[in-house]
N, C-alpha and C positions, 0 to 999 in steps of 0.2 A: 866077732861083737861088729868088726867093721861095717857088714850089712845092715845090723840096726844103728848105727852113728850115723850112718847115711838116709837113714830115713825108708829102709828094706828088712821088713820084720821080718823074722823067723819063729816070732812067737815067742815061749818061755825057754830061754838057753839051757841048754841041757847036754852040750858037748857031745851031742850024737847028733849024725848028718839023718835027714828024715823027709817027707814029702815037703813040711812047711820051709824047709831052709833050702830046698829045691828051687820048690817055686818062689822065692826071697831071689836067687839066684837068676832064674830067670827071669825076672824082673828088671832088676840093677844089670843084666847082660843087654836088653833091650833098652833100658837108658842108656848103656854106655855104647851103644852100635853093635854091638856083638853079638855072634850066632847064641841063641838063646837054648845050648844045653840044660842048663842044672846042676853042670859040672863046675868047680871051682877048678879048671885048665891053667895052665899057665898064664895065660893074655889077661884071662879074669883075674887072678890073682896080684899081676901089676897096676892092674886099676885099681882093687882095692888097698894095694899097702895104703899104710899108714905106721908113724913111728912110734904112734902108742903103745905100749904093752897089754895084753891080752885080759890081764889080770893086776888089782888095785886092790889097797886095806882100807876098809872101814872101821873106825873106834868105837863101838857099841859107848853112847852116854848113857846116864842116870834120867836126865830127861827122856830120850827116847824112850830108856826101857819103862820110864813111867808112866807110859800114855796107856799102854796092854791094855786092852780090859777082855774078856774071855768072851767071845761073840753069842749071842742069846739063840736058841734053839727053837724060838715058834716068833709067829710074826707079829703075835701081840708083844710078848717081850719084846722085840726088836723095835718096834713102834714107842716103847717109853723109854728109850736111850736116846740122851743128848747128843748123840754123832755112834758112828760104828767104826768103830777105829779098828785098828790093827791086835790082833789077837796076843801075836808072837815077833820075836824078834826074827823068827825065820821067816814069818810072813811080809813083815814090814823091808827085811834084805832082796828077799826074792820080788816084790815089786820096783822098790828102788832102782835096783841093778838089772830088773828084768831077767830073772835065773831062776831056774826049775829047781824046788828045794832037794833034791835028790842031786843037783851040781852044788849047790852050797855045802850040804853035807860030806862030799865031796874033797871037795877045796878046802874044810873044817874036819878033818878026822878028830880033833883033839879036842876039841868042841862040845859039852853037851848043852844042846840047847832048851831042855827043861828048865837050867838053871843057868841062865848066862848074866853075866855079873860085870856092872857097869865096868868101863875099863877092858873090855876086851877087844882083843884084835881080828879081825875075821877078815879071811880075802874071800872076791867078790870079782864080776866078769868087771871089766873099765869101760862101762858105758852105764850113761844114765838118759840128758837131753839128745835126742834125734835133731842136727841138723839136713833141715832140707832147703835145696840148695836157689830152687825156682816155684815160683808161689802156682797153686793148682789154679783154675778157671771149673773143672768137671771131676767128680766120682763117677768110678765106676766098679757096680759089685758084682761077680760073676761069680755066679749060685753055684753050677757044678764042681768052678775051681774051690769055693768059696772061698774069695780071694776079694779085697776091698782095694781101689788102683786110686790115688789123686794122678790128674793130667794139668799138661799145661796145656797153652795157646795152641801147640803145635802140633800136639796129641801126644808128646814123649810123656813114658810115666814119671813122675817123680817122688813119688811114695808107695807103699806096699804095705798090706798089713792081712793078716788071714782073719778070716771073719768067719764066726757060725750062724746059720740063718733057719728061717722058721724047720722045723719036724714033717709041719700039714703040709702038704706041696699046695691046697688052696688057699695057706696061711701067707706063702709067699709073693710081694708084689714084682710086677716088670713093667716095664718100662722108663721113663722120664717121670723123679719127683724130682721136689726142689727143697733145697732146705729154709724152715721155717723158722726156727729159735736154735742157740746154742747158748748151753748152759754150764758151766764148771759145778764141781760140784754137788750132785741137784739130790733131793730128795724122790722118794717115791710113792706113791699110790698103791697100795696094796687090793686088789679088787677081787673078793673069791670067787668073782664067776670068770677070771680068767685061769683060775686053779683047781679049775671040777673035781680032779684025780688026790687034794688037799684034805685029808679028813678036818684039819683046822681050819679051813676056808670055808669049809661047809657046816660047821660049829658057828663062827662066827658067823657068817651071815651080812655082815659091814666093812666100808671100808676104812684102811686105817693109812696112817703116813709115815713112813720109814724117814728116820733121818740121812743127812748125807753122812758121808764118810766112803772109806775106801770097800768094805764089806756091805756096802746099799748094794740092792741086787741091779743096778743101773752102774752101777762103780761111782767113778769120779768124773762121767763129763755125757752128756746126754744132746744128741744134734738132731732134731725132732724134724717129719716130714710131711711133704701136704698130704700125703695120705694117715688120714686119724690116727692114732693109737701108734703110731710105726714111726722107729726112728734107729738111731747110730747110738751106740753107749757102751758103757763098760762091763766087767763082773771082777766079781771077787773071785774067780776060778779060774783064771790066766791059763792052765794047763788043759783045761774044754774048749778052749778055741778052736774053731775048726773044725772038732773031732765030735761035739753032742749038737744040739738043733736046740734051737730056744724056742716061745712061744708067738713068735712072729718076726719080734726086729733082728736089726744087725749087732753083733755085740763082739767088740773087740776086748782084748787085755788092756786094762786099766792105765799102761801108758802108752799104749799105743791110741788109744780113746783123745789123752793129754794133748798125744803130738797130732793128730788128727785135726782135734778143736782149735788147736793154733793156725790151723791152715783154710778152714773155710771162711765162709759166710755165709749170712742171710741171704737164701738168692738163688743161690748155686746150684748148680742141675747134679742131681745123682742118678745115673743111667743103671738101671736093673737087666741083667742082661742074663739068658739061661744055663 
């Protein structure tokens, strides 16, 4: 949890050590001038120490529960919604507290997630907003490592995020790009030509505007790049980040995309490395 609080994201918190946790540890160790082993040794543990407990409680309200709506299954149905909101309490809590649904179930074995009532108190990871201490001047995307890092003027890493990259090698940009636009809660233009594998896309034959919300295909944030059609954005499927590929853009968990959104400015350089 403390890595997330410092802006060094491990992806979806599941309580299990893995490749994304090790990558976040290495980035944090580099930022602290420590040997980047990716292991939570005693020196790193001391550097990460915090008085805050690892687990907190959240009271689910009637207002929160009343906002959930089933997620439509087709592009056309999605385009007809006013907003693509959360579908369930499990999904909402997972995004708000950066938690894998499996971890939420483990922390709350007594909760029936199919029939959650207002007033239910649930245990969640004690993390929400990340605190990045120094402003970055540049972003670096490392394709092979599937990571995105923000660097300060001295070249030191100040934030780290797992990222998904394009499935097709020819769709992966390289070199220096510039940020051209920064948008919170964007809509999304569904273009059938981008989804040739979709039967629905073939039948529609026209573009659709998909409304904003956490279940929008580009999530809660869009950071447009100087290469036409490319950007850094969120996703409604945080557990897949860094593990599956995109159609071309750089995809982050929604919470990481929102953290990044507050760090970047139009004109900032984004360097894409092999």
